[in-house]
C-alpha positions as CSV (number, residue, x, y, z in Angstrom):
1,L,-23.5,-2.2,-15.1
2,S,-25.4,-0.2,-12.3
3,R,-28.6,-2.2,-13.1
4,L,-26.3,-5.7,-13.4
5,E,-28.1,-7.9,-11.1
6,S,-26.3,-10.9,-11.7
7,L,-22.5,-11.3,-11.9
8,K,-21.7,-15.0,-13.5
9,M,-18.3,-15.9,-14.1
10,N,-17.8,-19.3,-12.5
11,S,-14.9,-21.5,-14.1
12,N,-13.4,-18.7,-16.3
13,N,-9.6,-19.2,-15.3
14,L,-9.7,-15.7,-13.6
15,S,-7.2,-14.7,-11.2
16,G,-6.2,-12.3,-9.0
17,P,-8.0,-10.4,-6.0
18,I,-11.3,-9.5,-6.1
19,P,-11.8,-6.3,-7.4
20,A,-13.1,-4.1,-4.4
21,E,-14.9,-2.3,-7.3
22,L,-17.8,-5.0,-7.0
23,G,-18.7,-3.3,-4.4
24,Q,-20.2,-0.3,-6.3
25,L,-22.7,-2.9,-7.9
26,S,-25.8,-1.7,-5.3
27,N,-28.3,-3.8,-7.5
28,L,-26.6,-7.1,-7.5
29,T,-28.2,-10.1,-5.7
30,G,-26.1,-13.0,-7.0
31,L,-22.3,-13.1,-7.2
32,F,-20.7,-16.1,-8.8
33,L,-17.2,-16.4,-9.1
34,A,-16.4,-20.2,-8.4
35,G,-13.8,-22.1,-9.7
36,N,-11.3,-19.6,-10.7
37,N,-7.7,-18.9,-9.7
38,L,-8.7,-15.8,-7.7
39,T,-6.3,-15.2,-4.7
40,G,-5.9,-12.7,-1.7
41,T,-8.7,-11.8,0.7
42,I,-12.6,-10.9,0.3
43,P,-12.8,-7.3,0.0
44,A,-14.6,-5.7,2.7
45,E,-16.5,-3.4,-0.2
46,L,-19.0,-6.5,-1.1
47,G,-20.2,-6.1,2.2
48,R,-22.0,-3.1,0.9
49,L,-23.7,-4.9,-1.4
50,A,-27.4,-4.7,0.7
51,R,-29.4,-6.7,-2.1
52,L,-26.8,-9.5,-2.4
53,Q,-28.4,-13.0,-1.6
54,M,-26.5,-15.8,-3.3
55,V,-22.7,-15.7,-3.1
56,D,-20.9,-18.4,-4.7
57,L,-16.7,-18.0,-4.0
58,R,-15.8,-21.8,-3.7
59,Y,-12.9,-23.6,-5.0
60,N,-10.6,-20.2,-5.4
61,A,-7.3,-19.6,-3.3
62,L,-8.9,-16.8,-1.4
63,T,-7.3,-16.0,2.4
64,G,-7.8,-14.7,5.2
65,S,-11.2,-14.1,7.2
66,L,-14.9,-13.6,5.5
67,P,-15.2,-9.4,6.0
68,E,-17.5,-9.1,9.1
69,N,-19.8,-6.4,7.0
70,L,-20.1,-9.4,4.4
71,A,-21.1,-12.3,7.1
72,T,-24.1,-10.6,8.4
73,L,-25.3,-9.7,5.3
74,P,-28.8,-10.4,4.7
75,T,-28.8,-13.9,2.3
76,S,-31.7,-15.6,2.0
77,G,-30.3,-18.2,-0.6
78,Y,-26.7,-19.5,-0.2
79,D,-23.5,-18.9,0.2
80,Y,-20.9,-20.9,-0.8
81,L,-17.3,-19.6,0.6
82,A,-15.4,-22.4,1.0
83,P,-13.1,-24.7,0.8
84,N,-10.4,-21.8,0.0
85,Q,-7.0,-21.3,1.7
86,D,-6.9,-20.4,5.9
């Protein structure tokens, strides 16, 4: 999985928290987890993904604030982080 560049798991009825281990996928440029039943907060470990350009976490039940290190990633694509819960 260390070479994985894009993880597309939209609308797969996933539930539970986003695994912090995704932050170890150093080559990841796209993370697409929209339309699931993901809960909890967005792990700060995702901020380690320096190559990340596209993020889609819409339509889940995520709570809390966006981790500061994720908010400062140099995304050149798009980042869909809402609507979720506050």
